N, C-alpha and C positions, 0 to 999 in steps of 0.2 A: 488434723491428724490423718494419716494414711491408714486405710483399712488393710486387712490381711490380703484381700483379693487384689487390690491395686499394687501392693508390694510384690505379690507373686507374679503379676503380669509384667511389672517393670523388671523384675529379675529375669523373666523369660526373654524379654527384648534385649537386655544387656548381654546375655550369653549369645543371643542370635547375632548381635552386632559385632561381637568379638570374633565370630567365625568368618567375617568378610575380610578380604585383603584390603588394607587401608591404602595401598598404593594403586589399586585399580578402581577407579570411579567411572562408571558408565551411566549414561542417561536411561538406558533400559527401554522397555516397551512403552512406558508412559511418556518418556521424552520423545520417542518417535511419533506417537499418536498426536501429541501436542504440536510437534513440528509439522506433521502432515496436515493437521487442521488449519494451522496458520498459513501454510502454503496454499491450501485449497481456498481459503478466504481471500488471499491476495489475488489468486487467479480469477475468482468470481468478481472481485472489485475491478480488476483490470478489464475484464470482459464488459462489465456494466459501463465503465468509463469510456471505453471505445465506442460502445453503442450510443452513448449520450453525445460524444464528440462528433459522430457522424451526422447528428441532427442539427448541429450548429451551421448556420449559413452566414458567414461573416465576410463583409466587403468593407474595407476601410474607406471612409469618406475623407477627402482632403480637407485640411484645416483652412480657415479664412486668413491665411498669411501670405507672405511674399511667394514662397515656393508653390503653394497651392493655387494661387490666382494665375500664375503664369502657365501652370500645367492645365488648369481648367480652361483658360483662354485659348491655348493652342489646340485643345481637344475640341472646343466648340466653335472654332473659327470656320466661317463659311468657305466652301471651296470656290475657287474662281471659275466663272462661267467661260466656256469656250464656245465660240460661234463659228 
């Protein structure tokens, strides 16, 4: 059962809700704050990711296949001596 206090509080909120225009729904200040916090978090994550990606030193090693062996053989071939 609802007490008199809760009934009075609900009645107050119902009359407050009726005063709003039902055709105009805006996110308000809370929506802006949440959006700004999410935007700031994404910016910090991107900054951190960029910092971590700069630390990566990646050089691809050729596979032990047909294309890799011909490229490796031509790169390591000795230069002809000229006298």
